[in-house]
N, C-alpha and C positions, 0 to 999 in steps of 0.2 A: 550412496551418501547424498545428503542435502546439497553439498557444495558442487556436486557433479550434475545437478538438475537445474534447468533454467526456470526461474520464477515467472509466473504469469499473473498479471493484474488485469482484471476485467473492470472496465469503466462503463457504468450504466446510468440511466436517468431518462426521464421523459423528454420528448421533443422540446427544444428550446431551453433546457436547463443549463446549458453551457459546457457540455462534454467536449465539443470540438475546440472551444477556446482553451480549455484546460490542456487538451492534447497538443494544440499548437504551441503552448508554453513549454511543454515537455520537449518537443522536437527542437525548439530553438534554445533550450536552456543550456547552461554551462555546468551540467551535473557530472560531466566526465564519464558517462556510461554509454555503452553501445546498446541502444534500444532498437527493437523491431516493433513498430506500431502498426497494427492491423486495423484498417478502417473500412467502412462500407463504400465510401466514395471519396475520390481525391478532390471532388469539386469544392467541398467546404474547407479543406485543409489549406491554410494560408502559410505556405512555406516561403520564406525569403529566398528569392532567386539566387542570392549570393551564397546560400548554404547548399544548394543542389549541386552535387558532384556528377550525378548521372541520372537519367530518367529512361527506364527500360520497360515499356509496357505497363504492367501492373505494379512496378516497384520503382521507388525513388530512393536513390542513395544520397546521403548527405555527407558533407565534408567533415562533420563532427563524429562520424562513425555510425550514426543511426541510419536506419532504413524505414521507409514508410511503404506499406504494401496493402493493396486492396484485397478484401476478402473474396471478391468476385463470386464464383459459383459455390464454393464450399470452404468452410473454415478449416477443415482438416487439410485440404490441399494447400491453403495459405500457410498453415503451420509447417507442413513438410517443406515448403519453399524456403521459409526463413531458416529452418533447421539445416538446410542443405547449403546455406551461404558459406563462402570460403572462410569467413571469420564469423563465428557464431555470436549472436547477440548475448549480452549479459542479462537482459530481461525482455520479456514480450508483454506488450500492452495491447489489449483487445478492446476496441470501441464497440459496445453493444448498440444495436439499433435502438432508437428512441421508444419503440413499442415492444422491445424484447424483455424477457425475464432474464436478468444477468446470471441467475443461479444455474440456468440450463447451459449457458455458454461456459460457465466456470467448470462444468464437468470435463471439458477438454483439458483444462489446467490440472485437474486431478488425475486424469486417466491417460493422457497422451504420453507415449514413451519419451523419456528425457525431460519431462516438464514436471513442475509442481505448482500448485495454486498458492500464490502469495496472498491474494485477497480480492474482495469485491468492493469497489468504491462506487457508490451511487451519488450522482450530482443532483442537487435539489434546487429548483427555482424558488427562492424564498418568497417571491411575490405571489406565486400562483399554485404552489403545490397542494395546499389544503383544499382549494376549490376544485382542482383536478381530481383529488382523491375522492371527492364526493360526487363526481360526475358519473352519471349512470352508464356512459359509454366507455370511458377510459379509466374510471376509478379503480377497477380491479387491477389493471396493469400497473398503475402508479403505486398502489399498496404492495403489490408483489415486488416491485423494484426496491421499495423501502425495506421490506422484510428481508430481502436477500443480502443486504449490505453488511459488510464488516465495518465499514466506515462511511458516514454520510458527509458529503461536502455541501454545506448550506451556502449556496452561491447567491450572488446579487445582493449581499447585505448592504452594499452602498445605496441601494434603493429603499432600504427600510429604516425607520426610526429605531432608536434603542428599545423602546417598548414593543414595537412590532417584531424586532429581532428576538427579544426574549420570549414573546408569545409564540412565535413559530418554533423556537427550540423546545418549548414545553410541549407543543403539539407533536413534534417529531418524537420526543421521548415517549409520549403516549402511544404513538403508532408503532414504534420500534424500541421498546424499553431498554434493550441490552446493547444498542448500537451507539457508538461514540460519534461525536459531531465535530467537524472542523469548519469554521466560518471563513468565507472567502468572498472577494470581489473579483469578477472576471476570471474565476478559476485559479487565482494566483495563490499558490501554496508552495512551501519549500519542497523541492523534489525528494528530500529525505523523508517526508511524510507520505508522499504518494508512491515512492518506489521502494521495493525490497532490496535485499542485498544478497548476491550469490556467494560472495567471498565468505569463507569461514571466519576470517579475522575481521572484527568490527572496525569501521572507521571511527576516528575520534572527531567529535564536533564540539567546538567551543561555544557555538551559538548558531543561529540561523539568520543569515544576513537579510535585511530588509523586511523581516517579519518579526517585529518586536513582541508580538503577543504569543509567539511560540518560542520554545526553549529546548535545549538538549542538556541532559545531565548524564554523567557516566559513573561507573563503579567498577573497582577491581578488588578481587579477593583471592587469597591463596589458601582458603579453607573450603573444603568440598561442601556442596549443597545437598540437602535431603530432597529427593525428587517430589515427594508428596507435599512437603512444606513449601517448596518453591511454587508448585502449582497453586497452592492455597493463597500465597502472597500475590501472585500474578492475577488471580481471580478477584482479589480485593483492591487492585490498583484503581485509582480514581478515574472518572470519565475523561479527564484531561489527558490521559495517556493515549496517544494516537499511534505510536510506532515504537517498537523496541527490537533490538538485535544484539547478538553477541555470542560469545563462547562460554560454555558452562562446564564446570568440573563437578561431576555427580559422584556421590559417595558410593552408589551401588554399581558403578562401572568406572573405576578410577583410571583406567588405561586409555580412555577415549574422551576427547572433547565432544560436547553436545552443542548443536547449533540452535540458538533461540531466534525465532522470527515471530514478531507480533505486528499485526495491522488491525487497528480497531479492536473488535472483540475476538478475532481469530488469532490463535497462536499455535506454534508447533515447536517441539523440542526433539530433534532427531540426531541420531548418532553421526558424528563427524569424524575428523581424522584422529589417529592415535597421537598421544602427546609425544611419542618417539624421542624419549630422553629429555624433553623439555620439562621444566618445573611447571606443573599444572597451575594455571592462573585464569580464573573466571574474569571476563571483561564484558560489560554490558553497557549499552547506550540506550537511553529512554528519551523519547522526543514527544513534546506535546505542549499544552497550554502553560504559559509561564507562571500564571498565578497558582497552579496546582503542583508544580514540580520544582524541587530543589534537591541539592545533594544530600542534605540531612534526611529528608523524607525517604529517598531511595536507599540510603545506607541503613536506616532503621528497618525498612521493609525487607531488604535482602539479608541482613544479619539474622532476622527471625527465621530465615529459610536454611540456615546452616545446619549441617548434620552434627549430631552430638558427638563429641570426641570419643574414640574407641577406648 
């Protein structure tokens, strides 16, 4: 079942895009989740000494329940190490090398026992990405990183004028037409956008503190969904939808809840727990750009996905 597998997020992006700054924010954040963050080198990770509970070789344990582990010789060995921890992480975040294709690293999230791929996030240097994409030496690598992404984090927007920011977003849409974009400065985004959710029951979000341009809306429904119609509605959601999660009651399997996970363009709908005497109730939370999301839009979209009455 989805709920028994640990989600893996791969964070890629070319050298200097801001991956490490984003990861530092996750490690120090108050998201309340036990993360295992796999990095290539501890040297760039700026962990506040007050957060460090123990430092044992290639692993740093933090007081907030997170661990930071170097990939060292092999990613597989590092994954086995964190999976063997006395208290398993709720999510694994892998920092890809600045010259790596994150799609290849994501294969571990899809195929390693006990794991599932949550998504690939590529961090983009808003000032330099278009120049690097045209560079004869590194351009292929940069374009592979863009194409691999389920979600692009357009970083360093504080260094861009509004016109420059709009222009680089148009350029990114040309390079990766189906990939959704979240704008950020210093990699500062709500953890609810960056991190998946292992729990079958979705958390409720009334909003996203300190990020006024992002918003969360929720929906509950006691009528079953048609699987095909639901898939069509999700495919039609606007580009502002960055993350969605929830429990779904499907007409073609009324005895089980299905777990919806969406990050950027990637989504999954997998069989979860039996309702076990509970009254089936779909619960969905959608997170993204405030201008594009509201409760009325979500209700109209999901009502169109309901199964026809028997």
